[in-house]
C-alpha positions as CSV (number, residue, x, y, z in Angstrom):
1,M,-138.9,108.6,-93.2
2,R,-134.7,108.2,-92.2
3,S,-134.1,107.9,-88.7
4,R,-131.1,110.1,-87.7
5,A,-128.6,108.7,-85.9
6,R,-127.8,110.2,-82.4
7,R,-124.1,111.0,-81.9
8,R,-122.6,108.8,-78.9
9,M,-121.0,111.0,-76.6
10,P,-117.5,109.2,-74.9
11,N,-117.8,108.5,-71.5
12,T,-115.2,110.1,-69.4
13,G,-116.1,109.0,-66.1
14,Q,-113.7,106.6,-65.4
15,N,-110.8,109.2,-66.5
16,L,-111.6,111.4,-64.4
17,D,-111.9,109.5,-61.7
18,S,-109.0,108.4,-62.3
19,F,-106.9,112.1,-62.5
20,L,-108.8,112.4,-59.2
21,D,-106.9,109.3,-57.8
22,V,-103.9,110.4,-58.8
23,L,-104.4,114.3,-57.9
24,T,-105.2,112.7,-54.3
25,N,-102.4,110.6,-54.1
26,V,-100.0,113.6,-54.7
27,V,-101.6,116.4,-52.5
28,G,-101.0,112.8,-49.7
29,V,-97.4,112.5,-50.4
30,L,-96.7,116.4,-49.9
31,I,-98.5,116.6,-46.6
32,F,-96.8,113.9,-45.3
33,V,-93.2,115.7,-47.0
34,S,-94.4,118.8,-45.0
35,I,-95.1,116.7,-41.4
36,F,-91.6,115.0,-41.8
37,A,-89.7,118.1,-42.4
38,S,-91.5,119.7,-39.8
39,L,-90.6,117.0,-37.4
40,A,-87.2,117.0,-38.7
41,A,-86.8,120.8,-37.7
42,T,-87.6,119.7,-34.4
43,G,-85.9,117.2,-33.5
44,G,-88.6,114.7,-34.4
45,G,-89.3,113.6,-30.6
46,N,-85.5,112.7,-29.9
47,P,-84.9,113.6,-26.2
48,K,-81.1,114.2,-27.4
49,T,-82.4,116.8,-29.6
50,R,-82.0,120.4,-28.5
51,V,-84.9,122.8,-28.7
52,T,-84.4,126.7,-28.1
53,I,-86.6,128.0,-25.6
54,Q,-87.5,131.5,-27.0
55,T,-88.3,133.6,-24.1
56,P,-91.2,136.7,-24.3
57,L,-90.5,140.0,-26.0
58,S,-88.8,142.5,-22.7
59,S,-89.1,146.2,-22.0
60,P,-86.6,148.2,-21.0
61,T,-86.6,149.0,-17.3
62,D,-85.4,152.1,-15.0
63,K,-86.0,149.5,-12.4
64,E,-83.3,147.5,-10.1
65,G,-83.4,143.9,-10.8
66,L,-83.0,141.4,-8.6
67,W,-81.7,138.3,-9.5
68,F,-82.6,134.6,-8.5
69,E,-81.9,131.3,-9.7
70,I,-84.2,128.4,-9.7
71,Q,-82.3,125.3,-10.3
72,N,-83.1,121.7,-9.1
73,K,-86.8,122.6,-8.0
74,K,-85.3,125.3,-5.6
75,V,-85.2,129.3,-5.8
76,S,-82.2,130.8,-4.3
77,H,-81.4,134.5,-4.2
78,L,-78.0,135.9,-6.0
79,N,-77.9,139.0,-3.9
80,L,-76.4,140.9,-6.4
81,G,-77.0,144.3,-4.4
82,K,-74.9,143.4,-1.7
83,V,-71.8,142.2,-4.6
84,R,-72.3,145.6,-6.4
85,E,-72.2,147.7,-3.0
86,K,-68.7,145.3,-2.6
87,E,-67.5,146.4,-6.4
88,L,-68.2,150.4,-5.4
89,E,-65.9,149.8,-2.4
90,L,-63.0,148.5,-4.2
91,S,-63.8,151.3,-7.1
92,G,-63.5,153.8,-4.7
93,S,-60.2,152.7,-2.9
94,L,-58.1,151.9,-6.3
95,P,-55.8,154.5,-7.2
96,N,-56.0,157.5,-9.9
97,C,-53.7,156.2,-12.5
98,N,-52.9,159.5,-14.8
99,K,-51.2,158.9,-18.2
100,P,-48.3,160.7,-17.8
101,S,-47.9,163.6,-20.6
102,S,-43.9,162.9,-21.1
103,I,-42.8,160.4,-22.4
104,D,-39.6,159.5,-20.4
105,S,-39.1,155.9,-19.2
106,A,-40.0,156.3,-15.5
107,S,-43.3,157.7,-15.9
108,Q,-44.4,155.1,-18.4
109,S,-43.1,152.7,-15.8
110,N,-44.9,154.0,-13.3
111,Y,-48.3,154.4,-15.4
112,Q,-47.8,150.6,-16.2
113,S,-47.4,150.0,-12.7
114,C,-50.4,151.3,-11.7
115,L,-52.6,150.1,-14.4
116,L,-51.3,146.5,-13.2
117,S,-52.4,147.4,-9.7
118,I,-56.0,148.1,-10.6
119,L,-56.1,145.1,-12.7
120,G,-55.0,142.9,-10.0
121,R,-57.0,144.1,-7.7
122,Q,-60.2,143.8,-9.6
123,S,-59.3,139.9,-11.0
124,N,-58.9,139.2,-7.4
125,F,-62.4,140.7,-6.6
126,R,-64.4,138.1,-4.3
127,V,-67.0,138.0,-2.1
128,D,-69.6,135.5,-0.7
129,T,-73.3,136.1,-0.3
130,E,-75.8,133.9,1.2
131,N,-75.7,131.7,-1.1
132,Y,-73.2,132.1,-3.7
133,R,-68.9,132.7,-3.5
134,V,-68.2,135.6,-6.1
135,K,-65.4,136.5,-8.1
136,T,-64.4,138.4,-11.6
137,V,-63.8,136.1,-14.2
138,D,-63.0,137.1,-18.2
139,Q,-60.0,139.7,-17.4
140,G,-62.4,140.9,-14.7
141,V,-65.5,142.0,-16.9
142,S,-67.1,139.1,-15.1
143,L,-69.1,138.0,-11.8
144,L,-69.0,134.4,-11.4
145,F,-71.6,132.8,-9.3
146,E,-70.4,129.6,-7.8
147,P,-72.8,127.8,-5.4
148,L,-71.3,127.5,-1.9
149,S,-73.4,124.2,-1.7
150,A,-75.5,121.6,-3.3
151,N,-78.3,122.6,-0.8
152,I,-78.8,126.3,-1.6
153,G,-82.5,127.1,-2.1
154,E,-86.0,126.9,-1.0
155,T,-88.5,124.6,-2.5
156,S,-91.9,125.3,-3.9
157,T,-93.2,124.2,-0.4
158,K,-90.5,126.3,1.6
159,F,-90.6,129.5,0.1
160,T,-94.1,129.7,-0.1
161,A,-94.3,129.5,3.3
162,A,-94.5,132.9,5.2
163,D,-91.5,133.0,6.9
164,S,-89.6,132.1,3.7
165,A,-86.2,133.8,3.0
166,Y,-88.1,134.4,-0.3
167,K,-90.6,136.2,0.5
168,Q,-88.3,138.1,2.9
169,V,-86.6,139.4,-0.3
170,L,-90.2,140.3,-1.3
171,S,-91.3,142.2,1.6
172,K,-87.5,143.9,1.9
173,F,-87.6,145.8,-1.5
174,N,-90.3,148.1,-3.6
175,P,-92.2,147.0,-6.1
176,K,-92.2,150.6,-7.5
177,Q,-88.1,150.3,-7.8
178,D,-87.4,147.2,-8.8
179,Y,-88.3,144.1,-10.5
180,L,-87.3,140.0,-10.3
181,I,-84.9,138.3,-12.6
182,F,-85.2,134.5,-12.4
183,I,-82.4,132.7,-14.1
184,V,-84.3,129.0,-14.8
185,R,-83.1,125.8,-15.5
186,P,-84.4,122.9,-17.5
187,D,-85.4,121.2,-14.6
188,S,-87.1,123.7,-13.0
189,F,-90.1,125.4,-15.0
190,E,-92.9,124.3,-12.9
191,T,-90.5,125.5,-9.8
192,F,-90.4,129.1,-11.7
193,R,-94.2,129.3,-12.4
194,T,-94.9,129.4,-9.1
195,A,-92.2,131.6,-7.8
196,R,-93.0,134.2,-10.2
197,K,-96.8,134.1,-8.9
198,L,-95.6,135.0,-5.7
199,A,-93.8,138.0,-7.3
200,W,-97.2,138.6,-9.1
201,E,-99.3,138.8,-6.4
202,A,-96.6,141.2,-4.6
203,G,-96.5,143.7,-7.2
204,Y,-93.7,142.9,-8.8
205,E,-93.0,143.0,-12.6
206,V,-90.6,139.8,-13.3
207,G,-88.2,139.1,-16.5
208,W,-86.9,135.5,-16.7
209,E,-84.3,133.5,-19.0
210,P,-83.8,130.3,-19.4
211,H,-80.7,128.9,-18.9
212,P,-78.7,125.6,-19.9
213,Q,-78.5,123.1,-17.2
214,D,-75.1,122.8,-16.2
215,S,-73.7,126.5,-17.7
216,P,-72.6,128.5,-15.2
217,I,-74.1,132.1,-13.7
218,K,-72.1,135.2,-15.0
219,I,-72.9,138.4,-14.6
220,R,-71.2,141.7,-16.0
221,T,-69.4,143.5,-13.7
222,I,-69.8,147.4,-12.9
223,V,-66.4,147.7,-15.4
224,G,-67.9,145.3,-17.7
225,S,-71.6,146.3,-18.2
226,E,-69.7,149.8,-19.5
227,L,-68.3,147.4,-22.5
228,P,-70.1,147.1,-25.5
229,G,-72.0,143.4,-26.2
230,G,-73.1,143.3,-22.7
231,T,-77.2,141.7,-22.3
232,S,-79.5,142.4,-19.9
233,I,-83.2,141.1,-19.0
234,G,-85.9,143.6,-18.9
235,I,-89.1,142.9,-18.1
236,Q,-91.8,140.5,-19.7
């Protein structure tokens, strides 16, 4: 009786192992490429590369903003309220330039002179607060805040004290009507967190915005705030 020859199955183990090795290498390369692309997008740890810091989503509010700058690990009050009062005083003293109905040269000349007078007085607006010299720029639509000295502001050791200027502002105003706005420089985020904590403990809501280290502070004037394109910092 003949014995039936058994069919030999091909040995595929070696081929499958090779395929898995290739697949593993491909996946590893893809992961490496993804990591490299992510590092390149964020600067790869290069200290000279700027990384944008996103502020939290903000919500609009009807409360008045109390503005502070945090720079050199110090907190200083802009006292925008005082500046606004001086702006209103100036606005109330400006002449009323009525556009003439006739086209004669004398009426038109008087009207143009009146407008130039208003523009000149607005452009020459100046006021000093405790920490800043404030003047109008950008053709009268922005307020530029220039520090009166390099020593303005309070460190965290000072502004956490009971009699600090910062705490005096918090006690002077009403958390139901006012909220705090912080302009934060890159060197002072830890100081900002301490100041914000005190504001929260006093019942205030807070808004903030990162600001380049050497960029000047500009806020819209009363006239400028009516123009399109103005930005505001809400509660966050």
